[in-house]
N, C-alpha and C positions, 0 to 999 in steps of 0.2 A: 501391586497397579497395572494396570493396563496402556501401553505406550506403544507405537509405530518407532522403528528404530530405525536412523540408516544404519547399513553393517556397510557394504558398500556402492560406489557410484554406478557398478552395472548389474545391483540388482535391485529387486524392489525391494521395498521399504518393509521389516519384519514387525509382527503385533508380539510383542512379549511379555512375559510378566515381570516388573523391575522392582524392587522397595519403594516404596514411601521414602520421599530423601528428609531429610530431617532441617528446619532451617539454622542456621548458624546465627552471626548475633547482626541484627539490625536487618535479616531478613524474615520474611511472613510462609508459613507455606499455603497455596490455594488450593482447595478441590473444584477443577477444572465443571464450567456448566457447558460452554461452548469452545470453539476455535474455527477460527475462517482458514481456508486453503491460498494461500497467497503463491502468485508464480514464485514467488522466492524460495519460498520453501521448494519450489520444481527445483531452480537451479541448485540448490541448499543439494537437494535428495541424488542430483546426477554430478554435482560437484563439475559444473563447466563456466565457472569465473575463476578469473587470475588467483584470487585469493580463496582458496577450498577450506573446509570445514573439515574436523578431523573426526573421520567414522570408527568409535561408533557414537551417535547422536543424536536427539531426537529433538526433531525439527519443530515448525510452531512459533510465530509471535502474532497472534488475535486471538491470546485467549481470555478468555473471561472467565472467572469465578471468584469465590468467597473463601477468604479469611479464615483457617483453621486451628493455625497457630502460630504463634509470635517468638518469630527466637529474643534471644538478650537485647535489652537498650532498645525495643522496639516501643513509641511512644505516640505517631502520628498513625498508626492504624490499629481496628480494631478486632475482634474476634466475628467474624455477622460480615464485615465490611464485603462488599462486592467490586471486585477492582480488574483493571485490564493489566493485560501482561502484552507490551509493546515490541518490538523490534530492538528499540533502544532500552537496552535491563541494564544501563549500570553508567554511567559517567562520571567525572572526580568530582564537577563541583569547581574545581578550582584553577585548570589554565585559562585562556585568552578564550576560547574559545566558549565554553560553561560559564563564564561570567561576563561574557560577551552576549549571551541570548544565543548562542548557535553549538547546544550541549551536543546538537545530533555530528559536529565536526570533532568531536573530545576525540584526542589519540589513544587514548586509555580506555572506550568504549567498549564496552563487551555488549553481546548482539543474540537475544533468545533465539533458541530454535538456531541458530549460526556457530558462533564459539562455546555459548552454552546451552544445553539441555532446555528446550521452548516446553509447548502446551500442548503438544499431541501428543497427550499422558492426561491419566488420572487427576494427576499432583504434579505440580512447581514450584519452586521456591525462587524469589527476588527478592533483591530487596526492596526493602521497605517504601524506601522514596522514590520508588522507580512504581510502583505499582498504583497507576491512577486511577483513585474514585469512578465508577460509576453512578450516574446518577438514577435515580429509583424511575423518572419517564423513559429512560432507553433500554428497554428490553437486551434483553445477552445474547439472543439471536441477533438484532441490530448491530449489539455494542461489538459482535465480533469483527467485521468487516470494518466499522471504523476506527478501527483502532490501529490499523495499517492501510489498507485502500482511501482508507477517509481522510486520515488525518496527512497522509501523503500529497494527494493530491488539493488538499486545501492551501498545504502550506507552496504547492506549486503555482495554484493560482493568488496567492500571496505573491511571493516574492515574482510572479510579471507582473504584480502591477496595476491588477484589469481595474478600470475606471468604466463608468456608465457607456456605454454607446459602444463601447472596442465589440469587433467580430473575433470570437475565440473560438478556434477550430482544434477540436478534442480528436487524436491522432488514435483508434484506438477504445471503442466501448465497449467494455469488459467488467470485469472487478474494480478496477481504479476509474475507468473512464465513465460509469453511470454517474459515480459522484462528482467527477470533476466536471461534470457538465454543468449538475446542478450548483457549487459552490462557483463557476462563471456566472449563471445564474444569478445568484444572489448577489455577487458582484457588480451586480448590471450588464453584465455584459449580452452582447447575442453570439447565439451560439451556434456552431457547425458539428455534427457528429461523421466522424467519419470512418470507417470498417468494411470488411470485406462479406459480413455477414448480415442478411437482410431483415434476420428476426434480433440480430442488436442495434439495425437500426430502427427498429421499429420500436426496439426500446426504448433508442434516443427518442425518437417524437412524444412517447406517451409520457418522457418525463421534461418536456418543454421543447427542444431543440427549435430553434428556427430553422435550420436547412441539413440537410442530410445524403452524406454522400456516399458509393458504396465503390472502393476502391476496388474491387476487382473487375467493376464493368465500365467503370467512367475516371479521365485522369479526374485527381482530384487535386493537382495543383490548375490544371487548367479549369478545373469546377469553382475552386476558391479565389484567382483571379478574378473571373468573371463575375465573381461579387465586390470587387477591390482591392480584393486579398487581407489576408488576417492581420490584424494589429496582436492578436496570441496567438501561436499554435503549440499547442503538448503533446509531447510526443508519449506514448502509452505504450504504445506494441512494440514487443519486444523484434525489430527485424530495421537492419538498420535500413534498407529501402523506405519506410515511414519515417524516419528519423530525416531522409535529404529530403523525399515527399514533403513536410512538416516548414521544411527550412524554404522552398522554393516558392512553398503556398502564401510567403508572407507577402506584406505591403510594404514600402519603403517607411524606416523608422520600426520596423514589425519586430517582436521577440520571440524567440523560439527556446522553451521550457525543454528540458529531457528530465526523463523519470524513467523510463521503463531502460533494463539493464540488461543487453543482446548477449546470451551466449558466447563465448568463445574471444570475450573482448573486443566487440565490434566496433567497427572506427566510422567515423562521421567525417567526411572531405568537404570542407567551405571556400566555395570561391570567392577569393579574395577581394576581385574589384569590387562583386555583387554586396558582399559585408559590409566594405567601406562606405563606398560612394551610395549606397543605399540604407545606412544610417539603422545597418541590422546587428541584434544582439545576442546571445548565444548563450543561456544559462543555465547551471549544473541544477536539480533541483533534488536535495536526502529527503528523506522523511520529517514531520513537524517532529516538536520537544512534546515534552510534559505537556505545559500552556496550550501548544496549539491541539492536543489532543484536547484536554478541557473546555476549552471550543469548538472542538466539532462535536462533540456529548450535546454542549449547549443546544447550539444549534437544533441539533436531530430531538433533542428533549423538544424545542420550540414548535415543533412541528414543521422545519423548513428543510428537512432532505429525508429520502426515502431509502431505503436498504432491501434492494432484490438479491434474492439468493435464492439457494435450494439447499434443503436440508439434508444430511449425510448420518452413517456412522462412523468411527473409527476406523473396525475394521475392513470398511468399500475407500479406505483411502488410497491406493492402489491404481481403484477404478477409476477412482473421484482424477487423480493428476491424466490418466490416460481421458477423462473426456475433459477435462479442460486444455487439454494439448490439439486436441481433434476440435475445438471452437464448439462442444455440446453445451456450455455450461452457459448463459444468456451473464451470467453475471459474478455469482460469487457463489462458492459452496461453503456451508457451514456444517462443522462437527458438531454432533449433540452427544453429550455425555451423559 
């Protein structure tokens, strides 16, 4: 099979021919149809997070494909099922986090495209229990970004507790942000899109943003405070300065939801008096669970969300990474197999 492989953190990905993997007990073999390019894949390829993957490995955790082979003991998936390969590739199902509905915090978890090979290949294996079914009403092209960008931002809006009428500022209107904005609107929030690219702000308007702010030309803190301050600010840009701006944009009682993960373990410095006296909250939100992903697919199948993406071939993986880092991709890249 063809695969895009990280051989070294300081080298481009290599397109290689690899053996098709064999599914083990309780696993399935999936023939890939599409796979989204997430910024996490870029961090993985560059090894710029504190916990690094081990080369060589195959990135990718927004994979959509068809089950072609069943490992022994698999009874809950069938040949021909269309399934998603998400970031959460395995969790133990037994610890306090798993049984408490927070399987994404499981200490035994395996992550697709990071600790195990992912979806930047024509085939991949994963535990059948973590191969989330994709509804017929959701195309493989749309399902790919929903598998990470969608479920991650859906979870962020949920943990923020957005209620109708609240002002929600989305810092970073890209692959994640264009979906976060839609989930905030579904929850009843009034939305502000914040970015440094006019093309992305125009996209935010087309998706129903009530306000937009170009942070390259306007101080977003002043602009948002002029509207009364944000009840919720969702930090989706991998830049510590953006996190600081998001926090300072909050009104009293506001909630900052930290989602993006800047390189080099970037830090956020909180003013203690402001945080305490104004009753502000800082929340860390990791990707959603399998149940959350099922909800994301159901919302899209019902026509409640729209995915914006450009199509590429896996051979274009390195140019696609360059384009994402340059801000030339409005939302998501989806590799077509």
